[in-house]
C-alpha positions as CSV (number, residue, x, y, z in Angstrom):
1,X,3.0,73.9,32.0
2,X,-0.5,75.2,32.5
3,X,-2.9,74.2,35.2
4,X,-4.2,71.2,33.2
5,X,-0.9,69.7,32.5
6,X,-0.3,70.9,28.9
7,X,2.2,73.5,27.5
8,X,0.9,77.0,28.2
9,X,-1.0,78.9,25.5
10,X,-2.7,82.3,25.6
11,X,-6.1,80.6,25.0
12,X,-5.9,78.7,28.3
13,X,-8.0,81.5,29.9
14,X,-10.9,80.2,27.8
15,X,-10.9,76.7,29.4
16,X,-13.0,76.2,32.5
17,X,-11.5,73.9,35.2
18,X,-14.6,71.7,35.2
19,X,-14.0,70.8,31.5
20,X,-10.7,69.2,32.4
21,X,-12.0,67.4,35.4
22,X,-15.3,65.9,34.2
23,X,-14.6,62.1,34.2
24,X,-16.6,61.7,30.9
25,X,-14.6,64.4,29.1
26,X,-12.8,62.1,26.7
27,X,-12.5,64.8,24.0
28,X,-10.9,67.4,26.3
29,X,-7.5,67.4,24.5
30,X,-9.2,67.7,21.1
31,X,-11.3,70.6,22.3
32,X,-8.2,72.4,23.7
33,X,-6.4,71.8,20.3
34,X,-9.4,73.4,18.5
35,X,-9.5,76.4,20.8
36,X,-5.8,76.9,20.4
37,X,-6.0,76.6,16.6
38,X,-8.9,79.1,16.5
39,X,-6.9,81.5,18.8
40,X,-3.8,81.2,16.6
41,X,-5.9,81.9,13.5
42,X,-7.5,85.0,14.9
43,X,-4.2,86.4,16.3
44,X,-2.1,85.8,13.2
45,X,-2.2,89.5,12.4
46,X,-2.1,92.6,14.5
47,X,-5.6,93.5,13.4
48,X,-6.9,90.1,14.4
49,X,-5.2,90.4,17.8
50,X,-7.0,93.8,18.4
51,X,-10.3,92.4,17.2
52,X,-10.1,89.3,19.4
53,X,-9.1,91.4,22.4
54,X,-12.0,93.7,21.8
55,X,-14.5,90.8,21.4
56,X,-13.2,89.1,24.6
57,X,-13.6,92.3,26.5
58,X,-17.1,92.8,25.3
59,X,-18.0,89.2,26.3
60,X,-16.5,89.8,29.7
61,X,-18.5,93.0,30.1
62,X,-21.7,91.3,29.1
63,X,-21.2,88.4,31.4
64,X,-20.4,90.7,34.3
65,X,-23.5,92.7,33.6
66,X,-25.6,89.6,33.4
67,X,-24.2,88.4,36.8
68,X,-24.9,91.8,38.4
69,X,-28.4,91.8,37.0
70,X,-29.0,88.2,38.2
71,X,-27.6,89.0,41.7
72,X,-29.8,92.1,42.0
73,X,-32.9,90.0,41.5
74,X,-36.3,91.8,41.8
75,X,-34.7,94.9,43.1
76,X,-33.8,96.3,39.7
């Protein structure tokens, strides 16, 4: 089981804790199902797995750079 009470899946890393805990989040399980289906589609082949890994890394790098830039404020 994963941290939000469902069977674990590699795409669980894409789900933010707040999405599972918002009281008004009635479509949470549907969203998780869609994210999992998208993940499975993109990782159905080795080439797809490599591409998804590369894209996720690029998104991580951009987010980290954005946070660093934001934290630096006017000093940059």
